C-alpha positions as CSV (number, residue, x, y, z in Angstrom):
1,M,88.4,-73.8,-79.1
2,S,86.7,-72.9,-75.9
3,P,85.6,-75.6,-73.4
4,R,82.0,-74.7,-74.2
5,Q,82.5,-75.4,-77.9
6,N,84.3,-78.7,-77.0
7,H,81.4,-79.7,-74.8
8,K,78.9,-78.9,-77.5
9,E,80.9,-80.7,-80.2
10,R,81.1,-83.8,-77.9
11,L,77.3,-83.7,-77.3
12,E,76.7,-83.6,-81.1
13,I,79.0,-86.5,-81.7
14,N,77.4,-88.5,-78.9
15,L,73.9,-87.9,-80.4
16,K,75.1,-89.0,-83.8
17,N,76.5,-92.1,-82.3
18,R,73.3,-92.9,-80.5
19,V,71.2,-92.4,-83.6
20,A,73.6,-94.5,-85.6
21,A,73.3,-97.4,-83.1
22,G,69.5,-97.6,-83.8
23,L,66.7,-98.3,-81.4
24,V,66.6,-101.3,-79.1
25,S,63.4,-102.5,-80.7
26,D,65.0,-102.5,-84.2
27,R,68.4,-104.0,-83.2
28,F,66.9,-106.6,-80.8
29,P,63.3,-107.4,-81.6
30,G,61.6,-109.3,-78.8
31,V,63.7,-107.6,-76.1
32,Q,61.5,-105.8,-73.6
33,G,64.2,-104.3,-71.5
34,I,67.9,-104.3,-70.7
35,V,69.5,-103.3,-67.4
36,L,73.2,-102.5,-67.2
37,H,74.6,-102.3,-63.7
38,M,78.2,-101.0,-63.8
39,T,80.8,-100.4,-61.2
40,Y,83.6,-98.1,-62.5
41,Y,87.1,-98.5,-61.1
42,Q,90.3,-96.5,-61.6
43,G,93.8,-97.9,-60.9
44,V,94.6,-95.5,-58.0
45,F,94.6,-95.6,-54.2
46,N,90.8,-95.4,-53.8
47,P,89.8,-97.2,-57.0
48,L,86.0,-97.2,-56.7
49,L,84.8,-94.1,-58.7
50,M,81.1,-94.7,-59.5
51,V,78.3,-97.2,-59.5
52,R,75.7,-96.7,-62.2
53,T,72.6,-98.5,-63.4
54,L,71.2,-97.8,-66.9
55,N,67.8,-99.1,-68.1
56,F,67.1,-99.5,-71.8
57,L,63.5,-99.9,-73.2
58,P,62.6,-100.8,-76.8
59,A,62.2,-97.1,-77.6
60,D,65.7,-96.2,-76.4
61,Y,68.8,-96.1,-78.5
62,A,70.9,-99.3,-78.4
63,Y,74.0,-97.4,-77.5
64,F,75.9,-99.3,-74.8
65,R,79.2,-97.3,-74.7
66,M,80.5,-95.4,-71.7
67,E,83.4,-93.0,-72.0
68,C,86.5,-93.2,-69.8
69,M,86.4,-90.8,-66.9
70,K,90.2,-89.9,-67.2
71,E,90.7,-86.7,-69.0
72,E,94.1,-87.9,-70.2
73,C,92.6,-90.9,-71.9
74,T,92.0,-90.5,-75.6
75,N,89.9,-92.8,-77.7
76,G,89.1,-94.8,-74.6
77,G,86.0,-96.1,-73.1
78,F,83.9,-99.2,-72.6
79,D,81.8,-100.7,-75.3
80,L,79.3,-103.2,-74.0
81,S,77.6,-103.6,-77.4
82,P,79.2,-106.9,-78.3
83,V,78.4,-108.3,-74.9
84,V,74.7,-107.3,-75.2
85,S,74.6,-108.6,-78.7
86,T,76.0,-112.0,-77.7
87,L,73.6,-112.3,-74.8
88,V,70.6,-111.5,-77.0
89,K,71.7,-113.8,-79.7
90,G,72.0,-116.7,-77.2
91,R,68.7,-115.6,-75.6
92,K,70.5,-115.3,-72.2
93,K,68.8,-113.5,-69.4
94,T,71.9,-112.4,-67.5
95,G,75.6,-111.9,-68.0
96,K,78.5,-110.4,-66.0
97,G,82.1,-109.7,-66.5
98,K,84.8,-107.0,-66.6
99,I,86.0,-104.8,-69.4
100,L,89.1,-102.6,-69.4
101,C,89.3,-99.2,-70.9
102,S,90.3,-99.4,-74.6
103,G,92.3,-96.1,-74.5
104,K,95.9,-96.0,-75.4
105,N,97.9,-92.9,-74.5
106,S,101.3,-92.2,-73.1
107,A,99.6,-90.2,-70.3
108,V,97.7,-93.2,-69.0
109,A,98.9,-96.7,-67.9
110,P,97.4,-99.9,-69.3
111,G,94.6,-101.0,-67.1
112,H,94.1,-97.4,-65.8
113,A,90.3,-98.0,-65.6
114,R,87.8,-100.9,-65.7
115,I,84.1,-101.6,-65.4
116,D,82.6,-104.6,-63.7
117,Y,79.2,-105.1,-65.2
118,E,76.1,-107.2,-64.7
119,I,73.5,-107.2,-67.6
120,S,69.9,-108.4,-67.2
121,I,67.7,-108.8,-70.3
122,Q,64.0,-109.3,-70.3
123,Y,62.4,-110.8,-73.4
124,G,58.8,-110.5,-74.6
125,K,56.6,-113.6,-74.9
C-alpha cells in the first residue's frame, strides 16, 4: 500500500472516530466551550516537541484524542476523553495533569512520550 493510500485510510478512520464521538452539545449539554492546552514531550535529549491549544465549541465533535508522534509507536496516543468527562460530570471549570502514551511496542520504550495538559471548561447559564 502506498503512503498516499495509508494517509487517506488514516483520514477516513479519524473521521469515523470523530463522528462516533458525537458532538460536544450532545455529549455535554450545557457546555459552551472546552479549551485543551497541551504540551507534548518525547523522552529524548530535547524532549519538548510541540505546544498545542485546541478549542471545542458545542457544534464540534467531542473527540479528545491525539495520536502519538513517534512513527514506531503502534496503537498509541493520548485519550483525554475520560478526563473531560470527569470534569464535566463534576461541573469543574479547570483541570490539569499528565498522560503517558498508551502505545506498547518493542520499538518504543515505556514512557517514550507524554502530554502535560490544562483543560478549561465554560458552562452556559
